[in-house]
N, C-alpha and C positions, 0 to 999 in steps of 0.2 A: 204792594203791602210792604209795609216792615215793622220790625219789631223791634228797638232797642232795646235789648237789657245788660243792665249795668255788671261789668265784667268784675269777678273777685279779685284780679290784677289791675295794678295799674305802671304806667312807666315810671320811673325812679328820675324825681326830679334834676333837672339840669344834664342828665346822662347823652354821653355821646354815642353814638351807633357805628355801626364796622364803617360805615361811607363814611363819618368823618359832621355828619349834620347833626346840631342840637336840637332838645327835644323839650317839650315844656311836658307838668306834671300833665296827664293825661288818662281818663277812665276810659276804656276800648268799651266800644257795643258790636254789640251780634246783630244785624240786617240779613233775615230771612228774606227770599227772592224763590218763584215760584221758574224751575227751568222752561226757557224759551221767554224771559219776561223783560222788557227792556229798561234798566234801571238809572237811574242819574243818582249822583251822588255832590253834594255842597261839601264845599271845602270850611266847613263851621262856620263864621259869621263870615269871614272872606266876601267882598264885593265878586259880583256877576266878569268885571272887568280886571281882576285881579291876577297878577304872576304867581302864579302856583307852579307845583312839581310834583304830581302823582304816584307813588309806586306802589305794585302787588306783589307782597312779601318780599320788600325790599328790592326788585328790578323797579327801576324808570319807566313808568305807560306813556308810550308815543303823543305827542300832541291831538296828533290825529284822534285822538279820541274826547278832546277834551272843548266840551260848546264853552267858551268862559275861562272862565273857574271849575266849570262842575264838570266833571266825569261822566262821560254816558258809553252803557255796557248795550249792547244789543245784542237781544236773543242768547241770555245768557244760559250756560251749560255746566253742569258738574267739575267740570274743569277750571272753571274760574273763581270756584270758592276759595277763598284766603283773606289776607289782611292786606287792605288797603288804608293807605296813607297819604295826606295830603300835608305839603309844607309851603311857607311861604317864600315868594323868589328869590326875596334879599336876604331874610336873617336863617333860612332854611330852619324856620321854626316849626317846630310839629301845630298844624291847626286843627286837623280833624283825623280820626283813624277810627275805621269799623272792620268786624269780620264778616266778612260777606258767607254766607251758607246759600247754598242753592239746592233745591229739592222739589218735593211736591204733596201736597194736601193726602189725607190718606184715605186708600181705597176702602169700603165696606169690609170690615174685619171680618177673620174666622172662627166664630165659636163654636168649642164642642163639650158637652157635660155627660159625663159617662158616671156609673156607679160599680167599678171593680170591689166595692166592700161590701157591698148588701150585706147586712142592714143599715153597717155603721151612717153612712152618707153618700156623696158624691162630688166629684169635684168639674169642676170647667176649665177650659184651658183654649187659649187664640193664638191667632196667628194674624198676622197681615199677607195678603195676596200678593204685594211688593211692594217691595223697599221705598221709604220717601228720601231718606238720607240726610234726615233732618229728625232731632229728639222727637219721641211721640209720650203721649202718656197715656192709662188707659185709666177707663174707672168701669166696674162694672157689680152691677145693682141685681141681687135675690129675692124676689117678693115670693111666698107663699099664698097665696090667698088674699087678703089683706097685709099680713104681716112679712115686714122687712126683714132678709135675714141675714148674718154676720157670712162673709167669704172670706175665709182667714188667706191671705197671702203664703205663698210657698216662699222660702226661700231661694230652694232651685227644684223644677224651674221656674223665672222668675216670671211668667207668662200662664201661672197655674194658681187657681186659689181652690178651697176645697169647703164643703159646706156639710155639716152635722144634721139626722136626721133630726126633729123634736120629737116628731107622730109620723106613729109605721101606718104602712096600708091606709096610708089619706088618699081620698079619690078628690082632694083639691091637685089646682095644677101648679104646678112649678113655673117663674117667669124670669127669664134670668137676660137683663142687656146690657150690653159692652157699648160702649165708648171711647172712641180713640178719638185725642187732640193735637196737634200740633199748630204751628205758629204760621201755618198756612190754611189751616182747615180740621174739619173732624168728621166725624160719618159713624156711626152706630150699627146694631144689631142686634134681634130680640129671636129667644127661642122661648117657647112654653109647651111645656111637656108632663103626662102624668111620673109618678114615681117609678112604676115599674118599667117602663120604655126604654131606660136609658139605664140599664142593670145587663151588665157585659161584663163577663169575670177577664181574669188575665191568662194567659195561654196555661195547656199544665207541664208539668216542670218534671227537669230530671228523666223523661222520657231513654227508655231504655228498651233495647230491641237484641233478641238474640235465636241461634237456630236451636232446634230442639234432637237433642242424640236421636239418629238410627230412623229418623221424619227430615226424610228430602224435600218436601213439601210442605214445611210447618216451621211459624218462628214464632217467639211469644214475644210479646210486647207488653212492656209496663211501665205507668209514670209515677205523678203525684201530683194532688190537689195544687193551683195557686195559691204559694204564701197569702196571697193579700187577700185571701175568702177566709173570712174569721171563723165563720162555721158553720162547716161542712155537716154536720147529724144536725144541724138545725134546718139548715138551706141546702140540699145536697142538688149533686152536681150529676149531669146525664155528660155523657161526651163520645164525640164524633172521631171516627178514626180512618184517615184515607192510607193510601198502599200501592205501589205500584213498582215494578221493574225498571232500571235506567233505562233501559232499550225501548222501554214503549214511554208514550204521552199519556193514553187512559189511567187515571186512578178510578181503583177499587174503593167501596167506603160501605162501612160500617156503623152504625147506632147504638150504643153500650148505655142500657139503664142506670145500670150503678156498674160500682166495681171499677179497680184502675187496672187494669189486666185484659189482655186476650192473645186469644193465639191464633192464630192466620193458618189456615188450612191448604189452601188453595195456591198456595206461590209455587213458581216454578222451580224446578230443580236444578239449582248449577248459578241461579241469578242472581245478581246480586238490587236490594229492594231498598227503596228512599220512603219512609216513614213519618208521618206527622200525626198530632190530635189534638181537638179543640175542646172546648168544657160552655156550658150553657146552666146555666139554672134549669132546673126540673120544671118549671112552671112558670116563670115570666122571663121580656130578659130579649137577646139575641147571642149569637154565636158568637165565643172568643176568635180573636186571630188563631192561627196556626202556630202550633210550637215549634220549637227550633228544629228540626228536620235533622233524624238521622236515621242511618245505613247497614244492612246486614243481610248476609247472606245463608240459604238455607243450609244446614249440615250437607256434607258429601260424604261417601264413603272414603277410605283410600284407594287409591290404584296399587294393585299388587302386582308384584313380576312373574308375568307367563314366562316357561319352557314352551317353545314347536318342537314336534315332534321329528319335524328335521332336528333342534342339535340334541333333544338327547339323543336319537342317532348317532349323528356325526359325532358326539363326545366318546358314546359308549365304544364305537368302534376306534375313535383315537386314543382313549384308554387303552383298549388291551391288544390295539397290533402291536407294542412292545414285546407282550408273554408271549406273541402268538408260536408256538415250533413252527419251523420252516416246512414245507412238505417232505416227507419221507419217499423215498423210492422203493420198487420190488421188481426184482427181478423174473419175467415172468417163466412160465414153464419150459423146460429143456427144449422141449415139442413144437412149443412155437415160437419157429425160425421163419421169419420173414424176410427170403431173397440170399441167395447164395452169401456162405460165411457171416453173415450176419444178425445179430440178436435183438428183438426190441426189448424196450424197454418202460414199462406202466410205469405211468404217477397213482397211486392211492387216493392223492387228494386232488386231482385234476393238474391242468394244466396250466403252468402261472412261469409263461414261459418271458415275461416282463421282468420276472423279479429272479428267476434262478438260471436261467436259461437251457440250453438240451445237453442231456449226459449222454453221451456215445461211447461204446462198448469197443 
């Protein structure tokens, strides 16, 4: 199947292309075809047996692809998208021109609805599980009971719209249907849900972790409520904290019913930790995604310079040796004679032969 769509541009009358071929005033068309299809193009009103020349993006197409004046493309793929033109054989007048767009019909779209600013409202966002390679249009309808609600489309991102709650704590279900359409087909999906089941806050913000002075096993963690949560006083959040040292894969968890801070008391001394926090309404909905991870290491005592006993002895010996007077000598009593004519010498501080030698009298 093909869908001719008038273009906003036209070829100027009597214009001459780079190849020197004259053209007539002509409105281009867009022809959509599925990947893998066989495509046949007619050369406008030309007879089947007329002499014609076909081009693709300005390049002549081999005659082997022609059936009379018809152009036949077998099992087309994405690379064959482009502008196709047919010229009359003798005059080189442009007789037909189309822009071929090869693509696929849409698969069932992925639809998600969530309230991150309860109780103001909720938003729905969508995307296709795979590209179609051709333009798609989306239509979304939101029904609450028997009442159809307006889903205001966001400028950015373009695949999202938001709905304001008209009635809080309603027990009536919401029904959201998304339909996607393109030139080759359409598809749709539907979600039905209660108001409270889609409540999911954004992650906590500005998470900070720091060591506690003089406490080698503690870390102080603080954070803020998500800025998108409009009324934390009336609709308080609870928090879920997880942490682990980088050297381990196992997380430790703490659930906190109130407050926006916590002190970890069982950290490993000197080990760097990774820490994240999640948030949830106290009563309804589901947990947020995890916050941006922060890193911190518990306090460690500054190492002190230690002097060993050997170093002390060596230092004392070295520093005092230059001030010690050499050992003094004392001649023994005259009666203490060793051998004939020999006098013995006594050293009062002991023998220091290596330093002072031996005194001969």
